[in-house]
C-alpha positions in Angstrom: -0.1 -0.1 0.1 1.2 3.5 -1.0 1.5 6.2 1.6 0.0 9.4 1.4 2.4 12.3 0.7 3.2 14.1 4.2 1.7 17.3 3.5 -1.5 15.9 1.8 -4.2 16.7 5.1 -6.5 13.8 5.4 -10.1 13.9 3.8 -12.6 15.0 6.1 -16.1 14.1 5.9 -19.1 15.1 8.2 -22.3 13.1 7.8 -25.6 13.2 9.7 -27.0 10.2 11.7 -29.7 9.4 9.1 -27.7 9.7 5.9 -25.3 6.9 7.5 -26.5 3.6 5.6 -25.1 0.5 5.4 -23.5 1.2 1.8 -22.0 4.5 3.1 -20.2 2.4 5.8 -18.9 -0.2 3.3 -17.0 2.6 1.2 -15.4 3.9 4.7 -13.8 0.8 5.5 -12.7 0.2 2.0 -10.5 3.4 2.0 -6.7 2.9 2.3 -6.0 6.6 2.9 -6.9 8.5 6.6 -10.4 9.8 6.5 -11.2 12.2 9.9 -15.3 11.6 10.1 -17.6 14.0 12.2 -21.2 12.5 13.2 -23.8 15.1 13.4 -27.1 14.1 14.8 -29.4 15.1 12.2 -31.3 17.2 14.5 -31.9 20.0 12.6 -33.8 18.1 9.6 -35.6 16.1 11.9 -36.9 19.5 13.3 -37.8 20.9 10.2 -39.7 17.6 9.4 -41.5 17.8 12.2 -39.8 14.2 13.7 -38.2 13.9 17.3 -34.8 12.0 17.7 -34.2 10.0 20.9 -30.6 10.6 22.7 -30.7 6.7 23.7 -31.1 5.7 19.9 -28.5 8.0 19.1 -26.1 7.0 21.4 -26.6 3.2 20.1 -25.7 4.5 17.0 -22.5 6.2 17.7 -21.6 2.9 20.3 -22.1 0.6 16.8 -19.5 2.4 14.5 -16.8 0.6 13.4 -14.3 2.3 12.7 -15.2 4.9 14.7 -15.8 8.4 13.9 -12.8 11.2 15.1 -15.7 13.2 16.8 -19.5 13.6 17.0 -21.9 15.6 18.3 -23.8 15.7 20.8 -27.7 15.3 19.6 -29.4 19.2 20.3 -32.7 20.0 20.5 -33.6 22.9 18.3 -34.9 25.8 20.3 -34.4 23.9 23.6 -30.9 24.7 25.4 -32.4 22.9 28.6 -33.5 19.7 26.3 -29.7 20.0 24.5 -28.3 20.3 27.9 -30.2 17.0 29.3 -29.3 15.2 26.0 -25.5 16.2 26.1 -25.4 15.1 30.2 -27.4 11.8 29.2 -24.5 11.2 26.1 -21.9 11.7 28.9 -23.5 9.5 31.2 -23.3 6.8 28.5 -19.8 7.1 28.5 -19.6 9.0 25.0 -17.5 12.0 24.5 -19.8 14.3 22.6 -19.0 17.6 20.9 -21.7 20.2 23.0 -23.5 22.8 20.8 -23.6 26.2 22.0 -26.5 27.8 20.2 -26.6 31.7 19.5 -28.5 33.6 22.1 -27.6 31.7 25.2 -26.1 33.1 27.9 -21.9 32.8 27.5 -21.7 31.2 30.9 -23.3 28.3 28.8 -20.7 28.4 26.7 -18.1 28.2 29.6 -19.6 25.4 31.1 -19.2 23.1 28.3 -15.8 23.7 28.4 -15.2 22.3 31.6 -16.2 18.8 29.9 -15.0 18.7 26.8 -11.8 20.3 25.0 -13.9 21.2 21.6 -17.3 23.1 21.5 -19.3 23.7 18.7 -21.2 27.1 17.7 -24.3 26.9 16.3 -27.5 29.1 15.0 -25.0 30.4 12.4 -26.4 29.5 8.9 -28.6 31.6 7.4 -29.3 34.0 10.1 -29.1 38.0 10.0 -26.4 39.2 12.3 -24.1 36.4 12.3 -20.6 37.3 11.2 -21.0 39.9 14.0 -21.6 37.2 16.5 -18.8 34.8 15.5 -16.6 38.0 15.9 -17.8 38.6 19.5 -17.8 35.1 20.5 -14.6 34.3 19.1 -13.1 37.0 21.6 -14.8 35.4 24.3 -13.5 31.6 23.5 -10.0 32.9 23.0 -7.8 30.0 22.2 -10.0 27.3 22.9 -11.0 24.8 20.3 -14.5 25.6 18.8 -16.2 24.0 15.5 -18.4 26.3 13.3 -21.7 24.5 12.1 -22.5 25.3 8.6 -20.4 28.7 8.5 -17.3 28.7 6.6 -16.1 32.3 5.6 -12.5 32.1 4.7 -11.7 35.8 5.8 -12.9 35.0 9.3 -11.5 31.3 9.4 -7.9 33.1 8.7 -8.5 35.5 11.6 -9.9 33.8 14.2 -8.6 30.0 13.3 -11.3 27.5 14.5 -10.3 24.0 15.1 -12.4 22.9 12.4 -15.7 24.0 10.2 -18.4 22.3 7.9 -19.9 23.2 5.0 -22.4 22.0 2.2 -21.6 24.8 -0.2 -20.1 22.3 -2.7 -23.1 20.7 -3.7 -24.7 24.1 -4.1 -23.9 24.9 -8.0 -24.7 21.1 -8.6 -28.1 21.3 -7.4 -28.7 24.3 -9.7 -27.0 23.9 -12.7 -23.9 26.0 -12.2 -20.9 25.2 -10.5 -17.9 26.8 -8.4 -14.6 26.0 -9.4 -11.6 26.6 -7.1 -8.6 28.7 -8.8 -6.0 28.4 -5.7 -5.2 30.8 -3.0 -8.8 30.4 -1.4 -10.4 31.9 -4.6 -13.6 30.5 -6.2 -15.2 31.5 -9.4 -19.0 30.1 -10.3 -19.7 29.5 -13.8 -22.9 28.0 -15.8 -23.3 27.0 -19.2 -23.9 30.0 -20.9 -20.1 30.9 -20.0 -19.1 28.5 -22.6 -20.9 29.5 -25.2 -17.7 31.3 -26.4 -14.3 30.3 -24.9 -14.5 31.8 -21.1 -11.7 33.4 -19.9 -8.1 31.9 -19.4 -8.1 31.9 -16.0 -11.2 29.6 -15.8 -10.0 27.3 -18.9 -6.5 27.0 -16.9 -8.4 26.3 -13.6 -10.6 23.7 -14.9 -7.5 21.9 -16.6 -5.6 21.9 -13.2 -8.9 20.2 -12.1 -8.6 17.3 -14.6 -11.6 18.0 -16.9 -11.5 18.4 -20.4 -12.7 21.9 -21.3 -14.6 20.6 -24.6 -17.3 18.7 -22.1 -18.2 22.0 -20.8 -19.6 23.0 -24.2 -22.1 19.9 -23.8 -25.5 20.4 -22.4 -25.7 17.0 -20.4 -22.6 17.8 -18.5 -24.2 20.2 -16.7 -26.7 18.1 -15.3 -26.5 16.0 -11.8 -26.6 12.3 -13.3 -26.5 10.9 -9.2 -23.7 8.6 -10.6 -20.7 11.3 -10.3 -19.9 11.2 -13.8 -20.8 14.7 -15.0 -18.1 17.8 -15.9 -19.6 19.7 -12.8 -20.2 16.8 -10.4 -16.3 16.2 -10.9 -15.3 20.0 -11.1 -17.2 20.3 -7.6 -15.6 17.8 -5.6 -12.4 18.1 -6.9 -12.5 22.0 -6.2 -13.8 21.6 -2.6 -11.4 19.0 -1.8 -8.6 21.0 -2.6 -10.0 24.0 -1.0 -10.0 22.0 2.2 -6.6 20.7 2.0 -5.0 24.1 0.8 -6.9 25.4 4.2 -5.4 23.2 6.9 -1.7 23.5 5.2 -2.2 27.5 5.4 -4.2 27.9 8.8 -4.7 24.7 10.6 -8.5 24.5 10.2 -9.8 20.7 9.4 -12.7 22.1 7.0 -15.1 19.3 6.7 -17.4 18.6 3.6 -20.9 17.7 4.5 -22.1 14.8 2.6 -25.4 12.9 2.5 -25.3 9.9 0.4 -22.7 7.2 -0.7 -22.4 8.4 -4.1 -21.0 11.8 -2.8 -19.0 10.5 0.2 -17.5 8.1 -3.1 -17.1 11.4 -5.4 -14.9 13.0 -2.4 -13.1 10.2 -1.6 -12.1 10.1 -5.7 -11.4 13.7 -5.7 -8.8 12.9 -2.6 -7.1 10.1 -4.5 -7.1 12.4 -7.6 -5.0 15.3 -5.8 -2.9 12.8 -4.2 -2.6 10.5 -6.9 -4.0 7.2 -5.7 -5.4 4.3 -6.7 -8.8 2.8 -5.7 
């Protein structure tokens, strides 16, 4: 087995409990390179669907995982800080070590209490909320040099300034869903392109970026390559994962922050693994 290059960070993946199926677990077991895995409870998705998750069932699931995940979050209760705290304490009673979640709007004393039992605390309530950047600025001054994970918030300028321990994002998939793609140009810079941009030859910097991602530019002129096949064989699917895996690696090298790609199925996990192999020249 060949070894990865010493400067190549592991592949970082976040998966919610409801999405962790047996076929995905088999892909994970078959990888011959290091993968960090965070497990999210899926509480927000359940809350939107009007469902309630059971903390003991979640604990049973965490305990059943082999190989074990790198870390896992507590089962939070959306809009109920007391319920979230109760679930966290129940998981501790079960002998687990979940990442507690401090949600925007709670008193900072709650944050400090979480740090008494965990070296890493997640900051929640950041996605799509007004004033979230101001909140991050203020709370990170209080956090200081303690470890944090930012849930769904991955602003590069903020990461560069505050250097959180880890962050996660599903932004890589937005282009694939909407018929465009965000291409990584390097140096922390992305550019979003769509099918109409390839009616004529696009600017040289875009052509260069696509070439560096290993995709033939001629594919971008074909309408079918701008659709999501569900198999990972279309140009925009390949470009999306290769872009964001490279970005995550660059971020870790340059800031030390672990950037986790949120995936929801076996196909997305496999695409991310294939993208890691592309950059590190590994065979399956």
